[in-house]
N, C-alpha and C positions, 0 to 999 in steps of 0.2 A: 445403313441402319443408323438412326439417330444415336449419338453418344454424348451423354451429358450426365451430370450428377446433381442431386438435390439432397443435402444432408439434413435430416430432422434434428431439431434441438441444436442448431448450429450456434456456437458461441465463439466470439473472437476475444483472444487474450492479448492485449497490446502491451508491448514493452516500450514505454515512452522514451527511455534513454536511447534505445536502438533507433527509434523513428526520428529522434532529434539528430542523431548522427547522420542518418540517411538524408534528412532535409538539408543539412549543412553541405552535403556533397552534390546537391542538385546542380546540374550544369547550366550555364548560360548558353542557349542555343546560338549557333552561327547562322547568319542569314546571308543569302546570295541571290540576287535577282537574275533570272534567266528569261529569255524571250522566245516565243514560238519561232521555229525556224522555217517551216514549210507549210504550204497548203497542199494537201494530197487528195487524190480520188481513190476510193476503196471499192473493190469488187471481189469476185470469186474466179479462181482459175478452173481448169478442166477437172481437177481433183476436188473441186468445191472447197478449196482452202482460201482463206482471206488473203488478198494480196493488194499491194499498192499498184494501181493501174496508171496513174499520172502523178507527177509532183511538180510544183511550181514554187518560186520564191514567195515568202510570206507576203511580200508587198503586193503580189497579185490579188490576194484576198482583200487587202485594204482598199482596193479600187472598186470593189463590187458593191452594188446596192441589192439588199436581200429582201425578198417579199415572202408572203405566206407559202409554206411548204418547201422553201429553199433549205438545203442542207449543205454544210461545209465541214471538212475534216482538217485537223491541224496536227502537225507532228512537231514536238519539241526537240527531237533529235536524240534524246536520251531519257532515261527514267528520272523522274523528279518527285520529291515529296515536299509539299508546301501549299501556299495560299495563292489562288489565281485571281488576277485582276483583268477585267475586260474594259477597254476604253471604247465607248459607243457613241455614235452620233446618228444623224438621219440625212436622207436626201428627199427631195420633193417638197410638198407643202407643209404647213404647220402640223405638228403631231397632234392628231385629234383623238387618239386612243392609246392606251398603254401598248408597248411592244411586249409580246409574250413569246418566250423561246424556251427551248429544251437544251440542256447540256448533259453530255455523258463523257466520263473520263475512263480511260483504259490503260492498264499496265502492258497489255499486248494488243496487237492489231486486231485479233479476232473479236475483242470486246466491242469494236466499232460496228460489227455486223450482228452481234447477239440481239435477239428479239427479247428484250427484258420483260415484256408483258407476258411472255410464256414461261417465266421462271416458275419452277415447281419443286425447288429443293427444300430441305428441312431447316436450314439456317435462315435467319431473317433476311428478307429481300432488302431490308434497309442497308445491307452491306454493298449493294450495287451502287456504283458511284454515278448518280444522276440527279439532276435538279430541274425544276420547272420555275421559271423566273418571270416576273412582271417588272417592267421599268416604266414608270409613269411619265418621266420627263427626260428628254434627250437634249443636249449631250449629257452623258453620265459616265462616271468611273465606277464600275460595279466590282466591289471587292467581296469575293465569296468568303463567308466566315468559316466554312468547313475546310479542314486540311485534306488535300487529295494526294493520292499516290498513283502516278500515271506517266505515260509518255504521249498518248494520243488523246485528242479531244474532238468530240462531235458537237456542233451547234446546229440545231434545226429550228427554223422560225415557224412557230405555230400560227402567229398572226401579227400583222401590223394594221394597216387599213388601206383603203383604195387611194389615200392621199399622200402617203409617205412610205419610205423604205428604210430598213435598218442598215447602218454602215458600221463596220468594225474598223477602228483606228489603231488598235494595239491589243496584244494579249501577252501577259507576262506572268511569272510565278515567283513568289518570294519563297525560295527553298529553305528548309531548316534541317539541321542535324547538330548533334553534339560534337562532330568531328568534320574535317575536310579531307578530301582525297589527296590534296597536295602534300599533306603531312607524312605520307608513306612513300618511300622511295620504290619505284618499280624495280623489278628484278628480271633479268634475262635468264630463263631456264633452258635456253638453247632450243626451244620449240615454240613456234608462234601460237599454237593452240594452247599450250600450257600457260604462256604469257597472257593470253586472252582469258583463260579460266581464272587465273590469279586476279586479273583486273575486275572481272565480273563478280568474283567472290567478295573483293574489297568493296565494290560498289553496293552489293547487297547488304553487307554488314553496315556500311556507313548510313544507308537509308533507314536501317532499323535502330540506329543509335540516336535516341531522342532524349527525353527526360529520364528514361530508363532504357534498357535493352528491350525493345518491343519485338514481338514475334513477327509481325508484319504491319507495315504502315497503312495498308488498305484494310486488312482484317487479320488479327483480332484487335490490334492496337492496344495490346496489354502485355504483361510480362509473364511468360511461362517458364517454370524452373528448368524443364528439360531443354528448352531453347537457350536459356541463359547459359547453361553449361557449355554449349557448343560455341555460342557467340563470344563468350569470355575467352575461350581458348584461341579463337581466331584473332581477337582483339590484342592479346598479349604478344602476338607476332606481327601486328600491323600498327594500329593506331595507338596502342599502349595507354589507353585511357583507364588507368587503374582505379581512379575514383568512381567511375560509373559502375564498374564491377562491384566495388565495395559497397556503394550505395544500394545496389540491387540486393546484395546478400543481407544487409541490415534491414531492408524492407521486408523481405521474406521472414527473417528471424523475429522481427518486431510485430508480426501479425499471425501468431500461432492460433490454432483453434483446438477443438476438442482433443483432450489427452496429449496436448503438446505437438500435434501434427502440423506439418507444413502444408499449406495449400499448394495445389498444382499451379495456380496462377493468381496474379494480383491485378485488380483494377487500379488505375492511377488517377482517375477523375470521377467525381469532383474532389475526392480525397482518396488516399490509399486504403484499399479494402480488399481482403482476401475473398476469392470465389469459394463457394461451398463445394469444392471439388478436391477430392483426395485421390491421387494416383500413387500407388506404392513405389513404382520405379522413379518417378520424378522426385518424391520426397527423399528417397535414399540418395539421389545424386547430389544432395547438398554437401555431403562429405567430399565428393569429387570437386565440386565448385570451390569449396573452401581450400582444399589442398592446392589446386591449380593456382588460386589467387596467392596463397602464401609462397609458393615456389617462384612466382613471378615478381613478388614484392618484398619478401622477407618481413612482412608486417606481422610481428608476433603478437602485438596487442589485439589485432582483429581476430587472429586465430584463437587466442585465449577467450575472447568475448563470445565467439560463436561455436566453440568446440562442443559444448553440451547440447546445443541444438542439433548438430550433426550426428552425434552419437545417439541421441534420443530417437532419431528416425530409425536407426538400426534396431534399437531396443523395441520400438513399436512394431517394426516389421517382424521381429522374432515372435511376437504374440500371435502372428497370423499363420504360423506353421500348423500343419495337421499332425496326426499321430505318426506319420512316416517321416517327420522332420523335413518336409518340403512345404513350400507356400501353398496354402489352400486355394483350390481352383474356384473362383467365383463366377465362372461361366461368361455369359454375355454382358454382365454388368460392366460399367465403365470404371474399373478399379485399377487398371494398369494399362499403360499405353503400348510400348514397344514399337508398334508400327500400325498403319492404317490397313494392313492386309485383310481382305475379306475372309472371315471365318478363322482368323488366326487365334489359336489357343495360347493363352498367356502364362500358364502355370509354370512350365519349365523355364521359360525366359525370365519370369519374375524371380524365380529361385536363383537363377544365374546372376541377375542384377544384384540381388542381396549379397551373394558371395563376392561379387566384384566390388561393391561398395564397402564391405567389411574390410577388404584389403586397404582401401583408402582410410578407413577408420583406424586401422592399426598404424598406418604411417602418421596420421595426426596424433595419435596417442603417444607414439614414440618421440615425436618432437617435444611434447610437453611432459614426457617421462611419467605417463599415467600407467603405472605398472599393473594395477588391478584391471583396468580396461584392456590393456594389451593381452593379459592372460585370458580374460573372458572372450575377447574377440577372436583370438587365435583358436580357442577351444570350439567356438561356434563355427568358425570357418572350416575347420577340419570335419566337424559333424555334418555340415551342410554339403560339403564336397562328396563325402561318402554316401550320404542319402541321395544326392542328385544322380550319381552313377547307378546306384541300386534301383532307384525308382524310374529313371528316365532313359538310361542307355539301352539301346536295342542292338544286340550283338549281330543279329542277322542282317539288319539294315545298315549297320555300321554308322548309325546316327543316333542322336538324342530324339526322343519323342515326347509329346506333351498331351495332357488331358485324358479323358476317358476313352477317346477314339485313337489314342496313340499317334497323334499327328506329328509328322516330320515337316519342319519349316526352316527356311533360311534364318529367320530371326532367332529361333532356338539354338541352332548350331553356332551362330556368330556370338551370341551372348555366353554360351558355354566355353567357347574359345577365349573370349575376353576375361571370363571369370577364372581361367586357368585351372579348370577342374582336372584336366589332364596336363601332362608335361608338354613342352614346346614341340618335340618331335611328333607326338601323337596328334597334337592340334594341327600341325602342318599337314599331316595325312588326312585329317578330318576335313579341312577347308578344301583340299583338292577333290576329295570324294564328294563333297556337297556340290562343287562346281560341275562335276561329271554327272551326278544324279539329277541335279536341278529340281529340288522338291517343288511340288505343285504350289504350295503357299509361298509365294515369292515376296521380295522386297518391293515396296511401291513408293517410298518417299526418300528424298535425299537424306533425311534424318537416319533412316536405317542403312542407307548406302554409306554414310559416314562411319558407322560401326563396322561395316563390311571392310572398308578401306583400312580402318584401324586394325582389324583382325589380320588382314593380309600383311601389314607392316610388322605386327607383333610376331608373325610367323616367318619373318625374314624374306617376305615376298615383295620387296620394294618395287621392283620393276613391274611386276604384275599389278600391284596397286596403282602405279602410274598409268598403266594401260587402261585399267578399269575407270580411273578418274577421267581420262580422255574420252573413253567410250560413253560414259553416262553424262557427265557435266558438259563434255564437248558436244554431244548430240543435242543437248538443250540449247547451246549457243547456236548450232546450225538450225535449230527450230525457231530462232528469233529472240532468244532470251537476252535482254539487256541487264536483267538481274535474275538470280536463280529462283526457281519456283518451289512452292510448297510441296507439290506432288508432281512427279514426272514419270509417265509410262510411255516410252518411245513408240509403242505399238497402239496406244490409244491416248492421244494428246488431250482429249476431253474428259478423261477419267476424273472422278471427283468422289470423295467420301461423303459429300454433302447433298448428293442428289442432282447437282448441277455445277458445271465448271464456272458459271457466272460469278459465284462467290469464292472460287479458289483464289488464293493469294499468289501473285506472280513475282513478289519480292518477299522472300521469307527467310527468317533468321537462321533456321536450322540447315539451310542449304549453302551457307557461306564458307564451309570448312575446308574446301580444297586449298585456300590460301594458308590455312594452318598447317596442313600436311606438307605442302610444297616448301614453306619457309622453315618448318621445323626439321623435316627429314631429308630435304633435297638441296640444302644449301648450308653453308657455314653462317650461323646467325648468332649475334649477341643480343639478347633481349634487353 
């Protein structure tokens, strides 16, 4: 079902000082040229999965003369984000017509066999990475102006003429990122799969670190607050680019809208502009983002600058309680994220996120000795915990339920555990009960799996958390992931919240956090 928001009477309130601070922190992107590695042939196996049927050195492609309807596939060997250049020439007689060809870029191999003409999702088909190009004069060096996120490339010749053929002499990519992989020392976790999970996590994060922390370099190529929270945590244990995290916080805080609300996401081009989307949970997470940054940097000035913005999000959320002192259920409207689970009711989970973020607010207030805020926040925290148990706890099920249909979901249980509505011993029993019962409304994104792993660790189930990381993210690697995906269902690799997997992101920021867990909880580490 389409999920988007349009706010009537939308007004942006800019804080120019904050935006100037953010602009001064804009990174100079690092560039590195890489070249295509192999020519490949692509087909289907007996299970109708896309596979490489042949591969040859890239020089094999450069010897070919291509005519109408010829198609070639190229493998760069690893995921890349950047700007592609094609070096083209001709064979045969004088070029008497433009050469006309089609290009498609894919983050995973399956995209090479997608029939894009059949796309019927509800997101814009403009996100599909394809181009139709005319070249009037050969030889030519064709520099594509659009940035691509990919490993594989298809080139199909639509037409030349009877007198000449197209020749490819080189394919390269000018990759871009705010960081480089070599700046992070690899760690041996004593398990080859964990080492690979850590590597792919860092690669995913690196590809999303551009002028800001993007959610995905293919799609949406913008900054979401919920993604930022997880990216920044991973960054503090890997690339340690504190300025980029600081820049992103100041951008969000500098672009408030109606009633001082934080936008769920910010567009970065042609200028910084907030989307007219408000998500309760994402706005509340600003307190978590700010505290995480402070604990990584001891930057008290930034904490003082942004404190009011963080606490205001809690105050705004408190106005959205109903008469039972829990968050009002707004049904199917796009008002809170939690996860992409089909039919997931958000009421109990949103209440738990509010409790969780109040805890961060209290910690921020204590650092700045804001006694009135501490008292108010502690009072509201106690009130909300009591109301959450009274309204949502189902003694017979042994789980929290949500909404008018009393729905039990993984997301609700996980967020109630992270909110510490119960004590640790009770939470540990709850997480095991949930695993045994396996509620029908399951987790579908690495974003929600992050919080599941977090809940296991907070319940002192570190070994189980490790096994679950290997099971979920490890299976993604076995399914061919060079970078971790936006959504992963091992039982349905083509699942999509957008009506078609063609616009799914296969390098997505919220999926990078295994490196955070591994480096924070499974090794001695000095930040």
